[in-house]
Structure formats: C-alpha cells, structure tokens
N, C-alpha and C positions, 0 to 999 in steps of 0.2 A: 271590348276587345282585350286581348292579352296584354297589350301595353298599358291599358288603364289599370288592370289588375296588378301588374308589376309595380306601377307607380304607387298604388295604395299600399302594397306590401312593403315598399321601401320606407314608408312612414311608421311601420310597426317597430316597437322596441324589441331588443333581443329577448328571446325566451317568452314571447307573447304570441298570441294567435288571433285570428279573426275568421269570420264566416261570411260568405257571399251567397246570397240567394237570388236567383233570377227566375221569374215566372212570366207567363204570358196569359192574359185574359182572352182566351180564344173567342168567347162570345163577343168581346169588344171588336175584335178583328172582323168578324162576320158582320157586325152592326155597321162598322165604318165602310166595309165593302158595299153593303146595301145602300147606304147613304150616297156613296159615290155613283153607284149604278143607276140611281134614280135622279142623277143630275145635281145632287147636293155636294157641298164642300165641307169637309171637316176643318173647322177654324182653329180648334185647340184640342189638345189631348193631355190631360194631367191627372195625377193621382191626388185624391183628397185624403188627408190623414184620418184614421179611424176616430181619434179623440175629437177632431173637429166635427165629424159627422154626428157623433154622440152628443156633443154640445148643442148643435143646431136642433137635433131631434128633441132634446130636453127643453130647449127654449120654446120650441113650437108647442110642446105639450103644456108648458106653463102658461103660454099666451092663450091657449084654447080653454083653459079652466078658469 
C-alpha cells in the first residue's frame, strides 16, 4: 500500500533513488482457486529465490551422476 512505499522512501538518502516492481503470477492464482474449489486448502504461499532453485537443481544433477 502507499504507506509502505512512503515508509521505504523515507529510508532513502537524499539524491538517491530506488525502484519498486510488483507482479502477480496469474497462473498461481488460478491454481490456488482450483485447489480451493476441489476442497483443498492452501497451507503456504512463498517465493523461492532463483539462486536457491539453481542450487537445488545443480545438486540433484550431481547426485544423479
């Protein structure tokens, strides 16, 4: 919300700037709606950092060879 953005902006030094990017994974919304419609419950929703995903994939490749 705008108050959160204002709070973040107040931490910026003079003559500095920042960028804020907001996006929605539309497919995830549809997926969660289908889970709920079939009687399921979404227990958690979190973003996994890209570098963590890459690390796990690399570890899985190494273990498979």
